[in-house]
mmJSON file of the N, C-alpha and C atoms, coordinates in Angstrom:
{"data_MODEL":{"atom_site":{
"group_PDB":["ATOM","ATOM","ATOM","ATOM","ATOM","ATOM","ATOM","ATOM","ATOM","ATOM","ATOM","ATOM","ATOM","ATOM","ATOM","ATOM","ATOM","ATOM","ATOM","ATOM","ATOM","ATOM","ATOM","ATOM","ATOM","ATOM","ATOM","ATOM","ATOM","ATOM","ATOM","ATOM","ATOM","ATOM","ATOM","ATOM","ATOM","ATOM","ATOM","ATOM","ATOM","ATOM","ATOM","ATOM","ATOM","ATOM","ATOM","ATOM","ATOM","ATOM","ATOM","ATOM","ATOM","ATOM","ATOM","ATOM","ATOM","ATOM","ATOM","ATOM","ATOM","ATOM","ATOM","ATOM","ATOM","ATOM","ATOM","ATOM","ATOM","ATOM","ATOM","ATOM","ATOM","ATOM","ATOM","ATOM","ATOM","ATOM","ATOM","ATOM","ATOM","ATOM","ATOM","ATOM","ATOM","ATOM","ATOM","ATOM","ATOM","ATOM","ATOM","ATOM","ATOM","ATOM","ATOM","ATOM","ATOM","ATOM","ATOM","ATOM","ATOM","ATOM","ATOM","ATOM","ATOM","ATOM","ATOM","ATOM","ATOM","ATOM","ATOM","ATOM","ATOM","ATOM","ATOM","ATOM","ATOM","ATOM","ATOM","ATOM","ATOM","ATOM","ATOM","ATOM","ATOM","ATOM","ATOM","ATOM","ATOM","ATOM","ATOM","ATOM","ATOM","ATOM","ATOM","ATOM","ATOM","ATOM","ATOM","ATOM","ATOM","ATOM","ATOM","ATOM","ATOM","ATOM","ATOM","ATOM","ATOM","ATOM","ATOM","ATOM","ATOM","ATOM","ATOM","ATOM","ATOM","ATOM","ATOM","ATOM","ATOM","ATOM","ATOM","ATOM","ATOM","ATOM","ATOM","ATOM","ATOM","ATOM","ATOM","ATOM","ATOM","ATOM","ATOM","ATOM","ATOM","ATOM","ATOM","ATOM","ATOM","ATOM","ATOM","ATOM","ATOM","ATOM","ATOM","ATOM","ATOM","ATOM","ATOM","ATOM","ATOM","ATOM","ATOM","ATOM","ATOM","ATOM","ATOM","ATOM","ATOM","ATOM","ATOM","ATOM","ATOM","ATOM","ATOM","ATOM","ATOM","ATOM","ATOM","ATOM","ATOM","ATOM","ATOM","ATOM","ATOM","ATOM","ATOM","ATOM","ATOM","ATOM","ATOM","ATOM","ATOM","ATOM","ATOM","ATOM","ATOM","ATOM","ATOM","ATOM","ATOM","ATOM"],
"id":[1,2,3,4,5,6,7,8,9,10,11,12,13,14,15,16,17,18,19,20,21,22,23,24,25,26,27,28,29,30,31,32,33,34,35,36,37,38,39,40,41,42,43,44,45,46,47,48,49,50,51,52,53,54,55,56,57,58,59,60,61,62,63,64,65,66,67,68,69,70,71,72,73,74,75,76,77,78,79,80,81,82,83,84,85,86,87,88,89,90,91,92,93,94,95,96,97,98,99,100,101,102,103,104,105,106,107,108,109,110,111,112,113,114,115,116,117,118,119,120,121,122,123,124,125,126,127,128,129,130,131,132,133,134,135,136,137,138,139,140,141,142,143,144,145,146,147,148,149,150,151,152,153,154,155,156,157,158,159,160,161,162,163,164,165,166,167,168,169,170,171,172,173,174,175,176,177,178,179,180,181,182,183,184,185,186,187,188,189,190,191,192,193,194,195,196,197,198,199,200,201,202,203,204,205,206,207,208,209,210,211,212,213,214,215,216,217,218,219,220,221,222,223,224,225,226,227,228,229,230,231,232,233,234],
"type_symbol":["N","C","C","N","C","C","N","C","C","N","C","C","N","C","C","N","C","C","N","C","C","N","C","C","N","C","C","N","C","C","N","C","C","N","C","C","N","C","C","N","C","C","N","C","C","N","C","C","N","C","C","N","C","C","N","C","C","N","C","C","N","C","C","N","C","C","N","C","C","N","C","C","N","C","C","N","C","C","N","C","C","N","C","C","N","C","C","N","C","C","N","C","C","N","C","C","N","C","C","N","C","C","N","C","C","N","C","C","N","C","C","N","C","C","N","C","C","N","C","C","N","C","C","N","C","C","N","C","C","N","C","C","N","C","C","N","C","C","N","C","C","N","C","C","N","C","C","N","C","C","N","C","C","N","C","C","N","C","C","N","C","C","N","C","C","N","C","C","N","C","C","N","C","C","N","C","C","N","C","C","N","C","C","N","C","C","N","C","C","N","C","C","N","C","C","N","C","C","N","C","C","N","C","C","N","C","C","N","C","C","N","C","C","N","C","C","N","C","C","N","C","C","N","C","C","N","C","C","N","C","C","N","C","C"],
"label_atom_id":["N","CA","C","N","CA","C","N","CA","C","N","CA","C","N","CA","C","N","CA","C","N","CA","C","N","CA","C","N","CA","C","N","CA","C","N","CA","C","N","CA","C","N","CA","C","N","CA","C","N","CA","C","N","CA","C","N","CA","C","N","CA","C","N","CA","C","N","CA","C","N","CA","C","N","CA","C","N","CA","C","N","CA","C","N","CA","C","N","CA","C","N","CA","C","N","CA","C","N","CA","C","N","CA","C","N","CA","C","N","CA","C","N","CA","C","N","CA","C","N","CA","C","N","CA","C","N","CA","C","N","CA","C","N","CA","C","N","CA","C","N","CA","C","N","CA","C","N","CA","C","N","CA","C","N","CA","C","N","CA","C","N","CA","C","N","CA","C","N","CA","C","N","CA","C","N","CA","C","N","CA","C","N","CA","C","N","CA","C","N","CA","C","N","CA","C","N","CA","C","N","CA","C","N","CA","C","N","CA","C","N","CA","C","N","CA","C","N","CA","C","N","CA","C","N","CA","C","N","CA","C","N","CA","C","N","CA","C","N","CA","C","N","CA","C","N","CA","C","N","CA","C","N","CA","C","N","CA","C","N","CA","C","N","CA","C","N","CA","C","N","CA","C"],
"label_alt_id":[null,null,null,null,null,null,null,null,null,null,null,null,null,null,null,null,null,null,null,null,null,null,null,null,null,null,null,null,null,null,null,null,null,null,null,null,null,null,null,null,null,null,null,null,null,null,null,null,null,null,null,null,null,null,null,null,null,null,null,null,null,null,null,null,null,null,null,null,null,null,null,null,null,null,null,null,null,null,null,null,null,null,null,null,null,null,null,null,null,null,null,null,null,null,null,null,null,null,null,null,null,null,null,null,null,null,null,null,null,null,null,null,null,null,null,null,null,null,null,null,null,null,null,null,null,null,null,null,null,null,null,null,null,null,null,null,null,null,null,null,null,null,null,null,null,null,null,null,null,null,null,null,null,null,null,null,null,null,null,null,null,null,null,null,null,null,null,null,null,null,null,null,null,null,null,null,null,null,null,null,null,null,null,null,null,null,null,null,null,null,null,null,null,null,null,null,null,null,null,null,null,null,null,null,null,null,null,null,null,null,null,null,null,null,null,null,null,null,null,null,null,null,null,null,null,null,null,null,null,null,null,null,null,null],
"label_comp_id":["MET","MET","MET","LEU","LEU","LEU","GLY","GLY","GLY","PHE","PHE","PHE","ILE","ILE","ILE","ALA","ALA","ALA","ASP","ASP","ASP","PHE","PHE","PHE","VAL","VAL","VAL","CYS","CYS","CYS","HIS","HIS","HIS","GLU","GLU","GLU","ALA","ALA","ALA","ARG","ARG","ARG","LEU","LEU","LEU","ILE","ILE","ILE","VAL","VAL","VAL","GLU","GLU","GLU","ILE","ILE","ILE","ASP","ASP","ASP","GLY","GLY","GLY","TRP","TRP","TRP","GLN","GLN","GLN","HIS","HIS","HIS","ASP","ASP","ASP","GLY","GLY","GLY","THR","THR","THR","ALA","ALA","ALA","ALA","ALA","ALA","GLY","GLY","GLY","ARG","ARG","ARG","SER","SER","SER","GLN","GLN","GLN","ASP","ASP","ASP","THR","THR","THR","ARG","ARG","ARG","ARG","ARG","ARG","ASP","ASP","ASP","GLU","GLU","GLU","ALA","ALA","ALA","PHE","PHE","PHE","ALA","ALA","ALA","THR","THR","THR","ALA","ALA","ALA","ASP","ASP","ASP","PHE","PHE","PHE","LEU","LEU","LEU","THR","THR","THR","LEU","LEU","LEU","ARG","ARG","ARG","PHE","PHE","PHE","GLU","GLU","GLU","ASN","ASN","ASN","GLU","GLU","GLU","LEU","LEU","LEU","VAL","VAL","VAL","ALA","ALA","ALA","GLY","GLY","GLY","ASP","ASP","ASP","LEU","LEU","LEU","ASP","ASP","ASP","ALA","ALA","ALA","VAL","VAL","VAL","LEU","LEU","LEU","GLY","GLY","GLY","LYS","LYS","LYS","VAL","VAL","VAL","ARG","ARG","ARG","ALA","ALA","ALA","VAL","VAL","VAL","ALA","ALA","ALA","ARG","ARG","ARG","SER","SER","SER","ARG","ARG","ARG","ILE","ILE","ILE","GLU","GLU","GLU","GLY","GLY","GLY","ARG","ARG","ARG"],
"label_asym_id":["A","A","A","A","A","A","A","A","A","A","A","A","A","A","A","A","A","A","A","A","A","A","A","A","A","A","A","A","A","A","A","A","A","A","A","A","A","A","A","A","A","A","A","A","A","A","A","A","A","A","A","A","A","A","A","A","A","A","A","A","A","A","A","A","A","A","A","A","A","A","A","A","A","A","A","A","A","A","A","A","A","A","A","A","A","A","A","A","A","A","A","A","A","A","A","A","A","A","A","A","A","A","A","A","A","A","A","A","A","A","A","A","A","A","A","A","A","A","A","A","A","A","A","A","A","A","A","A","A","A","A","A","A","A","A","A","A","A","A","A","A","A","A","A","A","A","A","A","A","A","A","A","A","A","A","A","A","A","A","A","A","A","A","A","A","A","A","A","A","A","A","A","A","A","A","A","A","A","A","A","A","A","A","A","A","A","A","A","A","A","A","A","A","A","A","A","A","A","A","A","A","A","A","A","A","A","A","A","A","A","A","A","A","A","A","A","A","A","A","A","A","A","A","A","A","A","A","A","A","A","A","A","A","A"],
"label_entity_id":["1","1","1","1","1","1","1","1","1","1","1","1","1","1","1","1","1","1","1","1","1","1","1","1","1","1","1","1","1","1","1","1","1","1","1","1","1","1","1","1","1","1","1","1","1","1","1","1","1","1","1","1","1","1","1","1","1","1","1","1","1","1","1","1","1","1","1","1","1","1","1","1","1","1","1","1","1","1","1","1","1","1","1","1","1","1","1","1","1","1","1","1","1","1","1","1","1","1","1","1","1","1","1","1","1","1","1","1","1","1","1","1","1","1","1","1","1","1","1","1","1","1","1","1","1","1","1","1","1","1","1","1","1","1","1","1","1","1","1","1","1","1","1","1","1","1","1","1","1","1","1","1","1","1","1","1","1","1","1","1","1","1","1","1","1","1","1","1","1","1","1","1","1","1","1","1","1","1","1","1","1","1","1","1","1","1","1","1","1","1","1","1","1","1","1","1","1","1","1","1","1","1","1","1","1","1","1","1","1","1","1","1","1","1","1","1","1","1","1","1","1","1","1","1","1","1","1","1","1","1","1","1","1","1"],
"label_seq_id":[1,1,1,2,2,2,3,3,3,4,4,4,5,5,5,6,6,6,7,7,7,8,8,8,9,9,9,10,10,10,11,11,11,12,12,12,13,13,13,14,14,14,15,15,15,16,16,16,17,17,17,18,18,18,19,19,19,20,20,20,21,21,21,22,22,22,23,23,23,24,24,24,25,25,25,26,26,26,27,27,27,28,28,28,29,29,29,30,30,30,31,31,31,32,32,32,33,33,33,34,34,34,35,35,35,36,36,36,37,37,37,38,38,38,39,39,39,40,40,40,41,41,41,42,42,42,43,43,43,44,44,44,45,45,45,46,46,46,47,47,47,48,48,48,49,49,49,50,50,50,51,51,51,52,52,52,53,53,53,54,54,54,55,55,55,56,56,56,57,57,57,58,58,58,59,59,59,60,60,60,61,61,61,62,62,62,63,63,63,64,64,64,65,65,65,66,66,66,67,67,67,68,68,68,69,69,69,70,70,70,71,71,71,72,72,72,73,73,73,74,74,74,75,75,75,76,76,76,77,77,77,78,78,78],
"pdbx_PDB_ins_code":[null,null,null,null,null,null,null,null,null,null,null,null,null,null,null,null,null,null,null,null,null,null,null,null,null,null,null,null,null,null,null,null,null,null,null,null,null,null,null,null,null,null,null,null,null,null,null,null,null,null,null,null,null,null,null,null,null,null,null,null,null,null,null,null,null,null,null,null,null,null,null,null,null,null,null,null,null,null,null,null,null,null,null,null,null,null,null,null,null,null,null,null,null,null,null,null,null,null,null,null,null,null,null,null,null,null,null,null,null,null,null,null,null,null,null,null,null,null,null,null,null,null,null,null,null,null,null,null,null,null,null,null,null,null,null,null,null,null,null,null,null,null,null,null,null,null,null,null,null,null,null,null,null,null,null,null,null,null,null,null,null,null,null,null,null,null,null,null,null,null,null,null,null,null,null,null,null,null,null,null,null,null,null,null,null,null,null,null,null,null,null,null,null,null,null,null,null,null,null,null,null,null,null,null,null,null,null,null,null,null,null,null,null,null,null,null,null,null,null,null,null,null,null,null,null,null,null,null,null,null,null,null,null,null],
"Cartn_x":[40.073,39.138,39.564,39.801,40.145,41.642,42.394,43.833,44.263,43.37,43.689,43.195,43.822,43.404,42.907,41.717,41.132,41.489,41.574,41.818,40.613,39.427,38.192,37.079,36.208,35.114,33.827,32.739,31.401,30.638,30.458,29.801,28.35,27.665,26.253,26.056,26.942,26.836,27.631,28.358,29.229,30.164,30.828,31.654,33.044,34.041,35.437,35.977,36.706,37.355,38.855,39.536,40.983,41.579,42.591,43.323,44.667,44.887,46.061,47.207,48.313,49.52,50.58,51.821,52.94,52.98,52.407,52.418,51.631,50.723,49.888,50.44,51.602,52.392,51.958,50.879,50.403,51.093,51.984,52.635,51.66,51.986,51.147,51.043,52.146,52.129,51.234,51.317,50.483,49.012,48.697,47.293,46.774,47.611,47.217,46.901,47.734,47.496,46.198,45.964,44.724,43.512,43.623,42.52,42.22,43.262,43.052,42.358,42.767,42.13,40.66,40.398,39.021,38.149,38.678,37.919,37.659,38.637,38.448,37.364,37.401,36.362,34.994,34.956,33.692,33.081,33.904,33.359,32.582,32.9,32.166,31.112,30.764,29.731,30.106,31.393,31.85,32.239,31.855,32.297,33.502,34.521,35.705,35.745,35.849,36.088,37.552,38.234,39.648,39.817,40.622,40.948,42.448,43.056,44.48,44.701,45.837,46.189,46.008,46.454,46.418,44.986,44.056,42.66,42.098,42.416,41.94,42.479,43.757,44.379,43.866,43.583,43.207,41.723,40.89,39.439,38.691,38.955,38.35,36.824,36.248,34.787,34.211,34.858,34.381,34.488,35.593,35.783,34.707,34.502,33.49,32.087,31.817,30.518,30.28,31.3,31.192,30.975,31.734,31.596,30.19,29.703,28.343,27.296,27.412,26.419,26.399,27.558,27.622,27.12,27.509,27.051,25.531,24.961,23.492,22.813,23.339,22.75,22.784,23.889,24.007,23.103,22.978,22.113,20.647,20.26,18.862,18.492,19.473,19.222,19.084,19.272,19.195,17.795],
"Cartn_y":[20.698,21.608,21.884,20.846,21.042,20.908,20.455,20.314,19.005,18.031,16.739,15.632,14.483,13.315,12.264,11.751,10.723,9.34,8.378,6.996,6.449,6.56,6.072,7.072,7.271,8.224,7.592,7.798,7.463,8.785,9.296,10.597,10.546,9.463,9.365,9.493,8.868,8.903,10.053,10.799,11.878,11.303,10.193,9.436,9.235,9.457,9.219,8.149,7.206,6.16,6.322,6.458,6.591,5.357,4.784,3.654,4.207,4.178,4.818,3.834,4.124,3.322,4.058,3.775,4.344,5.867,6.472,7.926,8.576,7.827,8.318,7.693,8.161,7.505,7.803,8.507,8.791,9.962,10.644,11.821,12.99,14.011,15.207,15.813,15.813,16.379,15.548,14.241,13.366,13.521,13.573,13.759,15.113,16.128,17.472,17.493,16.842,16.777,16.027,14.902,14.145,14.993,15.732,16.594,17.658,18.27,19.291,18.684,17.48,16.811,16.542,15.957,15.62,16.868,17.95,19.194,19.774,19.68,20.178,19.372,18.05,17.222,17.534,17.781,18.08,19.381,20.336,21.585,21.332,20.23,19.846,18.792,18.642,17.711,16.241,15.932,14.549,14.113,12.91,12.286,11.416,11.459,10.641,9.504,8.286,7.111,6.734,6.465,6.079,4.681,3.889,2.539,2.338,1.684,1.378,0.19,0.206,-0.883,-2.252,-2.379,-3.673,-4.179,-3.287,-3.692,-4.138,-3.402,-3.768,-5.145,-5.372,-6.653,-7.79,-7.483,-8.528,-8.822,-7.835,-8.032,-7.2,-7.494,-6.742,-6.775,-7.905,-7.995,-6.97,-6.775,-5.797,-4.38,-4.094,-2.767,-2.506,-3.471,-3.293,-3.19,-3.941,-3.844,-2.452,-1.883,-0.523,0.491,0.359,1.285,1.192,-0.036,-0.212,0.401,0.159,0.663,2.191,2.796,4.264,4.838,4.231,4.718,4.645,3.506,3.364,4.42,4.594,5.561,6.97,7.335,8.682,8.851,7.811,7.899,7.966,7.13,7.108,8.365,9.002,10.202,11.476,11.384,12.604,12.853],
"Cartn_z":[-54.4,-53.743,-52.311,-51.514,-50.116,-49.85,-50.837,-50.655,-50.032,-49.943,-49.362,-50.288,-50.205,-50.958,-49.971,-50.211,-49.343,-49.874,-48.981,-49.399,-50.16,-49.57,-50.187,-49.917,-50.915,-50.783,-51.285,-50.529,-50.994,-51.049,-52.255,-52.396,-51.945,-52.238,-51.864,-50.352,-49.581,-48.115,-47.509,-48.356,-47.861,-46.793,-47.16,-46.233,-46.814,-45.975,-46.341,-45.407,-45.974,-45.185,-45.348,-44.237,-44.208,-43.556,-44.205,-43.652,-43.194,-41.892,-41.304,-41.126,-41.796,-41.675,-40.877,-41.184,-40.435,-40.501,-41.535,-41.65,-40.511,-39.931,-38.825,-37.551,-37.179,-36.142,-34.717,-34.543,-33.191,-32.533,-33.239,-32.671,-32.689,-31.947,-31.925,-33.326,-34.064,-35.415,-36.332,-36.221,-37.041,-36.717,-35.429,-35.015,-35.469,-35.397,-35.816,-37.312,-38.106,-39.553,-39.84,-39.167,-39.35,-38.97,-37.888,-37.445,-38.49,-39.044,-40.091,-41.309,-41.71,-42.851,-42.555,-41.374,-41.002,-40.951,-40.409,-40.333,-41.727,-42.597,-43.973,-44.677,-44.537,-45.145,-44.53,-43.233,-42.559,-43.069,-43.471,-44.005,-45.291,-45.958,-47.18,-46.866,-45.581,-45.108,-45.301,-45.18,-45.217,-43.815,-43.454,-42.216,-42.549,-41.715,-41.932,-40.918,-41.431,-40.593,-40.759,-39.65,-39.683,-39.108,-39.808,-39.364,-39.507,-38.538,-38.622,-39.556,-40.241,-41.159,-40.517,-39.278,-38.599,-38.447,-38.162,-38.022,-39.365,-40.417,-41.751,-42.132,-41.878,-42.223,-41.343,-40.077,-39.135,-39.042,-39.348,-39.206,-40.247,-41.506,-42.603,-42.548,-42.15,-42.086,-41.112,-39.975,-39.001,-39.563,-40.245,-40.842,-41.894,-42.772,-43.817,-43.238,-42.184,-41.525,-40.963,-40.347,-39.801,-40.924,-42.004,-43.132,-43.716,-43.92,-44.465,-43.547,-42.254,-41.307,-41.293,-41.264,-41.239,-42.56,-43.676,-44.979,-45.078,-44.695,-44.743,-43.876,-42.683,-41.749,-42.331,-42.939,-43.502,-44.719,-45.539,-46.719,-46.3,-45.361,-44.913,-44.14,-43.519,-42.724,-43.519,-44.811,-45.659,-46.114],
"occupancy":[1.0,1.0,1.0,1.0,1.0,1.0,1.0,1.0,1.0,1.0,1.0,1.0,1.0,1.0,1.0,1.0,1.0,1.0,1.0,1.0,1.0,1.0,1.0,1.0,1.0,1.0,1.0,1.0,1.0,1.0,1.0,1.0,1.0,1.0,1.0,1.0,1.0,1.0,1.0,1.0,1.0,1.0,1.0,1.0,1.0,1.0,1.0,1.0,1.0,1.0,1.0,1.0,1.0,1.0,1.0,1.0,1.0,1.0,1.0,1.0,1.0,1.0,1.0,1.0,1.0,1.0,1.0,1.0,1.0,1.0,1.0,1.0,1.0,1.0,1.0,1.0,1.0,1.0,1.0,1.0,1.0,1.0,1.0,1.0,1.0,1.0,1.0,1.0,1.0,1.0,1.0,1.0,1.0,1.0,1.0,1.0,1.0,1.0,1.0,1.0,1.0,1.0,1.0,1.0,1.0,1.0,1.0,1.0,1.0,1.0,1.0,1.0,1.0,1.0,1.0,1.0,1.0,1.0,1.0,1.0,1.0,1.0,1.0,1.0,1.0,1.0,1.0,1.0,1.0,1.0,1.0,1.0,1.0,1.0,1.0,1.0,1.0,1.0,1.0,1.0,1.0,1.0,1.0,1.0,1.0,1.0,1.0,1.0,1.0,1.0,1.0,1.0,1.0,1.0,1.0,1.0,1.0,1.0,1.0,1.0,1.0,1.0,1.0,1.0,1.0,1.0,1.0,1.0,1.0,1.0,1.0,1.0,1.0,1.0,1.0,1.0,1.0,1.0,1.0,1.0,1.0,1.0,1.0,1.0,1.0,1.0,1.0,1.0,1.0,1.0,1.0,1.0,1.0,1.0,1.0,1.0,1.0,1.0,1.0,1.0,1.0,1.0,1.0,1.0,1.0,1.0,1.0,1.0,1.0,1.0,1.0,1.0,1.0,1.0,1.0,1.0,1.0,1.0,1.0,1.0,1.0,1.0,1.0,1.0,1.0,1.0,1.0,1.0,1.0,1.0,1.0,1.0,1.0,1.0],
"B_iso_or_equiv":[0.0,0.0,0.0,0.0,0.0,0.0,0.0,0.0,0.0,0.0,0.0,0.0,0.0,0.0,0.0,0.0,0.0,0.0,0.0,0.0,0.0,0.0,0.0,0.0,0.0,0.0,0.0,0.0,0.0,0.0,0.0,0.0,0.0,0.0,0.0,0.0,0.0,0.0,0.0,0.0,0.0,0.0,0.0,0.0,0.0,0.0,0.0,0.0,0.0,0.0,0.0,0.0,0.0,0.0,0.0,0.0,0.0,0.0,0.0,0.0,0.0,0.0,0.0,0.0,0.0,0.0,0.0,0.0,0.0,0.0,0.0,0.0,0.0,0.0,0.0,0.0,0.0,0.0,0.0,0.0,0.0,0.0,0.0,0.0,0.0,0.0,0.0,0.0,0.0,0.0,0.0,0.0,0.0,0.0,0.0,0.0,0.0,0.0,0.0,0.0,0.0,0.0,0.0,0.0,0.0,0.0,0.0,0.0,0.0,0.0,0.0,0.0,0.0,0.0,0.0,0.0,0.0,0.0,0.0,0.0,0.0,0.0,0.0,0.0,0.0,0.0,0.0,0.0,0.0,0.0,0.0,0.0,0.0,0.0,0.0,0.0,0.0,0.0,0.0,0.0,0.0,0.0,0.0,0.0,0.0,0.0,0.0,0.0,0.0,0.0,0.0,0.0,0.0,0.0,0.0,0.0,0.0,0.0,0.0,0.0,0.0,0.0,0.0,0.0,0.0,0.0,0.0,0.0,0.0,0.0,0.0,0.0,0.0,0.0,0.0,0.0,0.0,0.0,0.0,0.0,0.0,0.0,0.0,0.0,0.0,0.0,0.0,0.0,0.0,0.0,0.0,0.0,0.0,0.0,0.0,0.0,0.0,0.0,0.0,0.0,0.0,0.0,0.0,0.0,0.0,0.0,0.0,0.0,0.0,0.0,0.0,0.0,0.0,0.0,0.0,0.0,0.0,0.0,0.0,0.0,0.0,0.0,0.0,0.0,0.0,0.0,0.0,0.0,0.0,0.0,0.0,0.0,0.0,0.0],
"pdbx_formal_charge":[null,null,null,null,null,null,null,null,null,null,null,null,null,null,null,null,null,null,null,null,null,null,null,null,null,null,null,null,null,null,null,null,null,null,null,null,null,null,null,null,null,null,null,null,null,null,null,null,null,null,null,null,null,null,null,null,null,null,null,null,null,null,null,null,null,null,null,null,null,null,null,null,null,null,null,null,null,null,null,null,null,null,null,null,null,null,null,null,null,null,null,null,null,null,null,null,null,null,null,null,null,null,null,null,null,null,null,null,null,null,null,null,null,null,null,null,null,null,null,null,null,null,null,null,null,null,null,null,null,null,null,null,null,null,null,null,null,null,null,null,null,null,null,null,null,null,null,null,null,null,null,null,null,null,null,null,null,null,null,null,null,null,null,null,null,null,null,null,null,null,null,null,null,null,null,null,null,null,null,null,null,null,null,null,null,null,null,null,null,null,null,null,null,null,null,null,null,null,null,null,null,null,null,null,null,null,null,null,null,null,null,null,null,null,null,null,null,null,null,null,null,null,null,null,null,null,null,null,null,null,null,null,null,null],
"auth_seq_id":[1,1,1,2,2,2,3,3,3,4,4,4,5,5,5,6,6,6,7,7,7,8,8,8,9,9,9,10,10,10,11,11,11,12,12,12,13,13,13,14,14,14,15,15,15,16,16,16,17,17,17,18,18,18,19,19,19,20,20,20,21,21,21,22,22,22,23,23,23,24,24,24,25,25,25,26,26,26,27,27,27,28,28,28,29,29,29,30,30,30,31,31,31,32,32,32,33,33,33,34,34,34,35,35,35,36,36,36,37,37,37,38,38,38,39,39,39,40,40,40,41,41,41,42,42,42,43,43,43,44,44,44,45,45,45,46,46,46,47,47,47,48,48,48,49,49,49,50,50,50,51,51,51,52,52,52,53,53,53,54,54,54,55,55,55,56,56,56,57,57,57,58,58,58,59,59,59,60,60,60,61,61,61,62,62,62,63,63,63,64,64,64,65,65,65,66,66,66,67,67,67,68,68,68,69,69,69,70,70,70,71,71,71,72,72,72,73,73,73,74,74,74,75,75,75,76,76,76,77,77,77,78,78,78],
"auth_comp_id":["MET","MET","MET","LEU","LEU","LEU","GLY","GLY","GLY","PHE","PHE","PHE","ILE","ILE","ILE","ALA","ALA","ALA","ASP","ASP","ASP","PHE","PHE","PHE","VAL","VAL","VAL","CYS","CYS","CYS","HIS","HIS","HIS","GLU","GLU","GLU","ALA","ALA","ALA","ARG","ARG","ARG","LEU","LEU","LEU","ILE","ILE","ILE","VAL","VAL","VAL","GLU","GLU","GLU","ILE","ILE","ILE","ASP","ASP","ASP","GLY","GLY","GLY","TRP","TRP","TRP","GLN","GLN","GLN","HIS","HIS","HIS","ASP","ASP","ASP","GLY","GLY","GLY","THR","THR","THR","ALA","ALA","ALA","ALA","ALA","ALA","GLY","GLY","GLY","ARG","ARG","ARG","SER","SER","SER","GLN","GLN","GLN","ASP","ASP","ASP","THR","THR","THR","ARG","ARG","ARG","ARG","ARG","ARG","ASP","ASP","ASP","GLU","GLU","GLU","ALA","ALA","ALA","PHE","PHE","PHE","ALA","ALA","ALA","THR","THR","THR","ALA","ALA","ALA","ASP","ASP","ASP","PHE","PHE","PHE","LEU","LEU","LEU","THR","THR","THR","LEU","LEU","LEU","ARG","ARG","ARG","PHE","PHE","PHE","GLU","GLU","GLU","ASN","ASN","ASN","GLU","GLU","GLU","LEU","LEU","LEU","VAL","VAL","VAL","ALA","ALA","ALA","GLY","GLY","GLY","ASP","ASP","ASP","LEU","LEU","LEU","ASP","ASP","ASP","ALA","ALA","ALA","VAL","VAL","VAL","LEU","LEU","LEU","GLY","GLY","GLY","LYS","LYS","LYS","VAL","VAL","VAL","ARG","ARG","ARG","ALA","ALA","ALA","VAL","VAL","VAL","ALA","ALA","ALA","ARG","ARG","ARG","SER","SER","SER","ARG","ARG","ARG","ILE","ILE","ILE","GLU","GLU","GLU","GLY","GLY","GLY","ARG","ARG","ARG"],
"auth_asym_id":["A","A","A","A","A","A","A","A","A","A","A","A","A","A","A","A","A","A","A","A","A","A","A","A","A","A","A","A","A","A","A","A","A","A","A","A","A","A","A","A","A","A","A","A","A","A","A","A","A","A","A","A","A","A","A","A","A","A","A","A","A","A","A","A","A","A","A","A","A","A","A","A","A","A","A","A","A","A","A","A","A","A","A","A","A","A","A","A","A","A","A","A","A","A","A","A","A","A","A","A","A","A","A","A","A","A","A","A","A","A","A","A","A","A","A","A","A","A","A","A","A","A","A","A","A","A","A","A","A","A","A","A","A","A","A","A","A","A","A","A","A","A","A","A","A","A","A","A","A","A","A","A","A","A","A","A","A","A","A","A","A","A","A","A","A","A","A","A","A","A","A","A","A","A","A","A","A","A","A","A","A","A","A","A","A","A","A","A","A","A","A","A","A","A","A","A","A","A","A","A","A","A","A","A","A","A","A","A","A","A","A","A","A","A","A","A","A","A","A","A","A","A","A","A","A","A","A","A","A","A","A","A","A","A"],
"auth_atom_id":["N","CA","C","N","CA","C","N","CA","C","N","CA","C","N","CA","C","N","CA","C","N","CA","C","N","CA","C","N","CA","C","N","CA","C","N","CA","C","N","CA","C","N","CA","C","N","CA","C","N","CA","C","N","CA","C","N","CA","C","N","CA","C","N","CA","C","N","CA","C","N","CA","C","N","CA","C","N","CA","C","N","CA","C","N","CA","C","N","CA","C","N","CA","C","N","CA","C","N","CA","C","N","CA","C","N","CA","C","N","CA","C","N","CA","C","N","CA","C","N","CA","C","N","CA","C","N","CA","C","N","CA","C","N","CA","C","N","CA","C","N","CA","C","N","CA","C","N","CA","C","N","CA","C","N","CA","C","N","CA","C","N","CA","C","N","CA","C","N","CA","C","N","CA","C","N","CA","C","N","CA","C","N","CA","C","N","CA","C","N","CA","C","N","CA","C","N","CA","C","N","CA","C","N","CA","C","N","CA","C","N","CA","C","N","CA","C","N","CA","C","N","CA","C","N","CA","C","N","CA","C","N","CA","C","N","CA","C","N","CA","C","N","CA","C","N","CA","C","N","CA","C","N","CA","C","N","CA","C","N","CA","C","N","CA","C","N","CA","C","N","CA","C"],
"pdbx_PDB_model_num":[1,1,1,1,1,1,1,1,1,1,1,1,1,1,1,1,1,1,1,1,1,1,1,1,1,1,1,1,1,1,1,1,1,1,1,1,1,1,1,1,1,1,1,1,1,1,1,1,1,1,1,1,1,1,1,1,1,1,1,1,1,1,1,1,1,1,1,1,1,1,1,1,1,1,1,1,1,1,1,1,1,1,1,1,1,1,1,1,1,1,1,1,1,1,1,1,1,1,1,1,1,1,1,1,1,1,1,1,1,1,1,1,1,1,1,1,1,1,1,1,1,1,1,1,1,1,1,1,1,1,1,1,1,1,1,1,1,1,1,1,1,1,1,1,1,1,1,1,1,1,1,1,1,1,1,1,1,1,1,1,1,1,1,1,1,1,1,1,1,1,1,1,1,1,1,1,1,1,1,1,1,1,1,1,1,1,1,1,1,1,1,1,1,1,1,1,1,1,1,1,1,1,1,1,1,1,1,1,1,1,1,1,1,1,1,1,1,1,1,1,1,1,1,1,1,1,1,1,1,1,1,1,1,1]
}}}
């Protein structure tokens, strides 16, 4: 539909979770591509949360806590 593939999707919360690895190298081109993806998802009323691989590997509980909190907030806000 939008031409992009998301890492993880929660349809109920209209939430996308992206885990950014080496492909998201912090260059202008990489940031531009991420911005286009996020904007495309937003046109379908999805919020995109991005986490770096290192954070997921180093503090998974914090990442999951953030995802849960945002998902709950979006579901309750509808």
